[in-house]
C-alpha atoms as one frame of an Amber mdcrd trajectory, in Angstrom:
protein
  -0.056   0.047  -0.081   1.141   3.468  -0.405   0.664   6.295   2.161  -2.919
   7.588   0.615  -5.110   4.714   1.964  -4.465   2.341  -0.658  -4.797   4.533
  -3.664  -2.487   3.337  -6.488   0.797   5.143  -6.571   0.744   8.579  -8.917
   1.109   7.880 -12.426   0.115   4.147 -12.113  -3.334   2.887 -12.462  -4.920
   0.406 -10.058  -4.822  -2.438 -12.926  -1.248  -1.745 -13.500  -0.323  -2.053
  -9.949  -2.403  -5.230  -9.350  -0.372  -6.461 -12.795   2.853  -5.792 -11.189
   1.930  -7.356  -7.769   0.901 -10.441  -9.311   3.834 -10.829 -11.340   5.690
 -10.033  -8.451   3.957 -13.048  -6.555   4.408 -15.236  -9.463   8.275 -14.684
  -9.494   8.421 -15.526  -6.001   6.326 -18.769  -6.270   8.644 -19.557  -8.994
  11.670 -19.362  -7.008  10.075 -21.332  -4.280   9.193 -24.074  -6.334  12.854
 -25.028  -6.373  12.830 -25.633  -2.681  10.458 -28.490  -2.740  12.769 -31.186
  -3.334  12.960 -30.279  -7.257  16.397 -29.178  -8.113  15.811 -28.954 -12.080
  12.480 -28.032 -13.575  11.209 -26.894 -17.037   8.901 -24.094 -18.058   5.936
 -26.091 -18.551   6.327 -27.876 -15.127   6.654 -24.252 -13.300   4.030 -22.694
 -15.149   1.729 -25.537 -13.809   2.956 -25.428 -10.461   2.532 -21.782 -10.016
  -0.725 -21.320 -11.876   0.549 -19.030 -14.836   0.571 -19.732 -18.583   3.601
 -21.162 -20.199   4.427 -17.811 -21.848   3.989 -15.940 -18.467   6.560 -18.566
 -16.972   8.861 -18.486 -19.685   8.889 -14.549 -19.349   9.187 -14.653 -15.907
  12.090 -17.398 -15.871  14.385 -15.656 -18.540  14.133 -12.457 -16.214  15.516
 -14.418 -13.289  18.585 -16.131 -15.662  19.280 -12.219 -16.801  19.357 -11.248
 -13.061  21.554 -14.320 -12.245  19.145 -16.069 -10.112  18.247 -19.219 -12.361
  20.443 -21.066 -14.686  19.772 -23.293 -17.782  21.271 -26.825 -17.354  22.495
 -27.343 -20.931  22.677 -31.177 -20.770  18.863 -31.347 -19.629  17.331 -28.164
 -20.947  15.809 -27.462 -17.524  16.614 -24.343 -15.195  18.030 -24.475 -11.666
  19.109 -22.135  -8.753  22.374 -20.506  -9.196  24.995 -20.930  -6.696  24.179
 -17.643  -5.528  20.495 -18.300  -4.717  21.565 -21.672  -3.163  23.954 -20.006
  -1.045  21.168 -17.491   0.116  19.049 -20.214   0.879  21.504 -22.428   2.861
  22.456 -19.068   4.830  18.822 -18.583   5.728  18.796 -22.109   6.918  21.742
 -21.816   8.944  20.517 -18.675  10.570  17.205 -20.381  11.641  18.980 -23.247
  13.194  21.215 -21.030  14.797  18.457 -19.184  16.351  16.864 -22.082  17.629
  20.128 -23.483  18.758  21.251 -20.331  20.714  18.453 -19.244  22.581  18.682
 -20.700  25.803  22.796 -20.735  25.805  22.434 -16.955  25.009  19.874 -16.376
  27.648  21.953 -18.249  30.306  25.150 -16.468  29.610  23.620 -13.082  29.841
  22.654 -13.919  33.686  26.767 -14.123  34.094  27.832 -10.928  32.289  26.735
  -7.155  31.696  28.073  -7.167  28.233  25.982  -7.470  24.896  25.869 -10.947
  23.469  25.886 -12.007  19.588  25.828 -14.965  17.428  27.727 -13.937  14.169
  28.393 -15.637  10.843  31.252 -14.851   8.028  29.748 -13.005   5.150  32.609
 -11.973   2.756  34.777  -9.513   4.695  32.470  -8.681   7.294  30.987 -10.697
  10.217  27.035 -10.542  10.144  25.142 -10.388  13.583  22.278 -12.724  13.303
  21.492 -13.122  17.153  21.649 -10.623  19.918  21.113 -10.185  23.640  21.383
  -6.680  25.036  23.356  -5.919  28.323  22.828  -3.011  30.584  25.145  -0.899
  28.622  24.285  -1.276  24.791  27.226  -1.325  22.336  26.103   1.447  19.975
  28.449  -0.259  17.145  25.986  -3.122  16.959  22.599  -1.712  17.414  20.642
  -4.490  16.175  20.538  -8.175  14.276  21.707  -7.607  10.694  24.463  -5.196
  11.681  27.981  -5.707  10.308  31.578  -4.986  11.099  34.869  -5.966   9.549
  36.074  -9.364  10.277  39.902  -8.277  10.989  39.087  -6.287  14.078  36.104
  -8.200  15.841  36.521 -11.312  17.942  33.898 -12.700  16.176  35.519 -12.263
  12.727  39.012 -13.434  14.048  37.284 -16.951  15.003  35.471 -17.392  12.045
  38.557 -16.476   9.854  40.914 -18.717  12.255  38.804 -21.967  11.491  38.636
 -21.633   7.874  40.462 -24.265   5.973  43.853 -23.093   5.137  43.591 -22.369
   1.245  40.193 -20.603   2.112  41.649 -18.480   4.937  44.499 -17.367   2.345
  41.920 -16.324  -0.124  39.823 -14.610   2.617  42.781 -12.541   4.190  43.909
 -11.316   0.535  40.387  -9.957   0.316  40.243  -8.118   3.340  40.714  -4.413
   3.356  42.806  -4.190   6.675  41.671  -0.532   7.579  42.609   1.022  10.573
  39.727   1.953  13.134  41.544   2.457  16.154  45.376   2.684  16.989  45.134
  -0.855  18.279  43.663  -2.130  14.802  45.614  -4.921  12.984  46.345  -3.516
   9.518  48.677  -6.167   7.815  48.351  -9.374   6.290  51.394 -10.921   8.432
  50.137  -9.595  11.951  46.503 -10.935  11.118  47.675 -14.357   9.983  49.737
 -14.666  13.391  46.840 -13.682  15.485  44.591 -16.346  13.682  47.234 -19.091
  14.519  46.692 -18.114  18.053  43.017 -17.975  18.101  42.950 -21.413  16.535
  45.241 -22.934  19.066  43.686 -21.395  22.068  39.980 -21.681  21.064  38.725
 -18.167  21.486  39.352 -14.756  20.020  39.722 -11.252  21.616  39.157  -7.798
  20.417  40.785  -5.400  22.702  39.888  -1.705  21.688  40.405  -2.641  17.922
  37.214  -2.041  16.522  36.071   0.566  18.860  38.149   2.480  21.365  37.546
   1.310  25.009  35.128  -1.701  23.941  36.598  -5.315  24.014  34.774  -8.557
  22.966  35.764 -12.179  23.429  34.206 -15.050  20.974  34.318 -18.659  20.613
  33.415 -20.981  17.591  30.172 -22.804  16.978  30.423 -26.000  15.128  28.404
 -27.843  12.815  27.551 -31.829  13.401  30.885 -32.604  11.294  33.065 -29.992
  13.302  33.145 -27.245  10.984  32.971 -23.877  12.178  29.648 -22.206  10.994
  29.180 -19.200  13.760  30.757 -17.569  16.504  29.258 -16.561  19.982  30.788
 -13.394  21.696  30.340 -11.045  24.630  31.303  -7.268  23.783  31.333  -4.540
  26.547  33.076  -1.515  27.308  36.014  -1.536  29.832  38.253   0.552  31.958
  41.482  -1.359  30.661  41.930  -2.788  27.228  45.032  -4.411  28.036  43.005
  -6.753  30.493  40.000  -7.342  27.901  37.559  -9.843  28.538  39.839 -12.712
  28.873  38.310 -13.849  32.256  34.959 -14.536  30.278  36.465 -16.992  28.139
  35.439 -20.304  29.862  31.572 -19.485  30.001  31.802 -18.068  26.440  33.295
 -21.163  25.196  30.872 -23.506  27.241  27.852 -21.518  25.809  29.291 -21.803
  22.195  29.835 -25.570  22.952  26.057 -25.958  23.898  25.006 -24.232  20.838
  27.210 -26.553  18.580  25.790 -29.539  20.658  22.350 -28.250  20.043  23.414
 -28.193  16.387  24.447 -31.998  16.720  28.167 -31.434  17.120  29.889 -33.745
  19.474  33.586 -33.586  20.314
């Protein structure tokens, strides 16, 4: 709806707007059809499932191909989701699983610390925060779920980078722009790789005033059933002495992360 009590937008008739909404709904249903245990589908089958004519399905499908959301499989002549779309679907499923697994551990960890708690995943050069519990002192850098921060200067990012397979880690680090956010930020590839090696050995990562002056955080890895690190769990708060940091919170943070991992099906 537009602002004016459901009136069509200026310059667009009610019929044109209705047609656009119908087309958008058909497009969404075509993409959803690939999630019902069907990896490859043809134009006629998609039209039948969605309830549109073959010509309409053909037009929408090729628009999705042009936009990089679908691709045609030459061997079969059918269409499938591109790797980009499959990755988005997997990420959404992972976020939902993490939400369910992390709820109780986060709520219990919140009783032990005044800090702000996060669960995050790696998204390119950033960490993406997908779960949050606020402590008494809200961290203004991370105001809501969906916020991002640079991976190289956060404890969450360091945990996620540290546990990548070595070839993926090298490529990921090479793509990072190691911008300086505070005087304590790591800004060289060599220093970051040394830090990541320490993180991998000790099982947790620290951010001691590297992303925001006076703010520290500590993070531990969250693992999938086969042991791959899929997320991080962290505590962030302002401290009087960034040199000391939050290392004293390592045991409960690791324990909480392990509980999330166990809920996902991981066994040490």
